N, C-alpha and C positions, 0 to 999 in steps of 0.2 A: 718136695720135702719127703725124706724117708725117716723111718724110725731106726734108731741104733741103740746100743747099750749106753751111749753117752748123751742120749736125747736126740731130738730131731736135727737132721742135717739138711741144709738147703743146698742143692746142686744147681750150678748155673753153667749153661753151655752156649756156645756161639759158633756157628758154622761147623757143627759136628765135633768141636773140641771142648773139653771141660775147662772153664775159665775161673770157676769159683766153687769152693766147698766150705760152707760156713756152719758153725754150731749155733745153737740157741744163745742169744745174748753175746755173740761174737761181734767184735768191733769190725764193721765194714766200712770201706772208704768210697765204694762206688754204689750207685743205685742198681736195684735189680729190675729186670724187665718184667713182661707179663708172665704170669704163672703158667707153665706147661708141665703136665705130669708124664707124658710119654717121651720115649727116646733116651732114657737113662738106664735102660735094663742092664747094659754091659757094666756101668759104673756100680749100680746097686748090687749086682752079682759079686763083683770083686770086693766091695766093701763087706758084703756078708761073709765072704771067705776070710777076709782079714779079721773081722770080729770073731769068727769061728776058730781062728788060730791056724788056718790052713793056707793063707797067702802071706807071703813076706815081702812082696813088692807088687807094684801096680803096672799093668800093661794098658795104658789109656792114652788116647790123644789128648794132650793138655796144651794150653796156651795161656799161661798166667801173664796178666798185663803188669808190666814193670819196665824200669829202665834197664840198661845193658848190665850194670853192676848188680842190681837185684836179681836178675835172671841168672847171672853167674853164680851168686850165692845160692839160689834155689836149686840150680843144677848140682852144686857141691853138696848141698843138704841131702839130695837124693842118693848120694853115694854113701851116706852113713849106713852101715849094715843094720839090718833088722835086729832089734834087741840091744843095740849099742847107742852110746851117747858121744857127743863132742861138744866142746865149749866153743863160744864165738871166737876165742883166741886161736883155738886149734884150726878152725875153719879159715880164719884170716891167714894163718901160716900157709894153709893149702893154697891160698890165693897169692902167696908170695910176699906178704907184708903183715906182720904181727900188729902193727899200728892200726890195721884196718878193723880191729875187733869191734869198736863201737858201731861202725858202719855196717859190718856183718849182722850185728844184733839188731840194728834198725831195719835192715832188709828182711831178716827173719820175721820181725814183728809185722811186716807187711805182706807176708805170704798169703795169697788168696786161695791156696789149695790145701788146707789142713788136711792131715793124715796122708794124702797122696804125696805131697812134698812134706816129708815128716819133720816139720819144724819142732814137734814135741821132743825130738831126739837132741835138741840143742839145750844144754844145761849151763849153769854158771861154772865159772873156773874151778870152783871148789867141789863140783859135782851136785850142788843144790839145784832143786827145781825152781827156776826163776821164769817170770814172765811168760804168759801163754794166752793168746787172744781168746781161747775157749775157756780159760780158767785153769789154775794150777791143779785142781782136783782132776780135771779131765786129762791133763798131761800125765799125772801119776797113774791114772787108770790105763792109758794107752802104753806107757812104758812097762807097767806090770803085765799087761796083756802080752806084750812082746817077749818079755822075760820068761813067761810061763809056757810059751809056744814052742 
């Protein structure tokens, strides 16, 4: 666990890749393994730079667990520019089918790598802040942080 401006973050790695980044009271679907505090220096350094406003993307080995569609959505989410937002409908169009918007939203909700896969940049069709596993207040904080950087 590391401290951050949005509370404690739990980092989960497997075979040298980041597989989970969770906030306090974040809804998780998989159990965590034994606690290990070493080996996350690269991740914590990049998160520190992000929260300081000097990093706009992450250069980390990641391996989020999900099905093929979820991984496609998460890859697309990673293309949303720092400080910008997209709706699930816009992302669905990026996948070639506007009708996939609900499935895109569901995949976004299952993102195990908050912040690194910036699911906080996905907003409602009308631009409102909707659903965020870490809480809408944290989502607003992250978007404000990015807009100010």
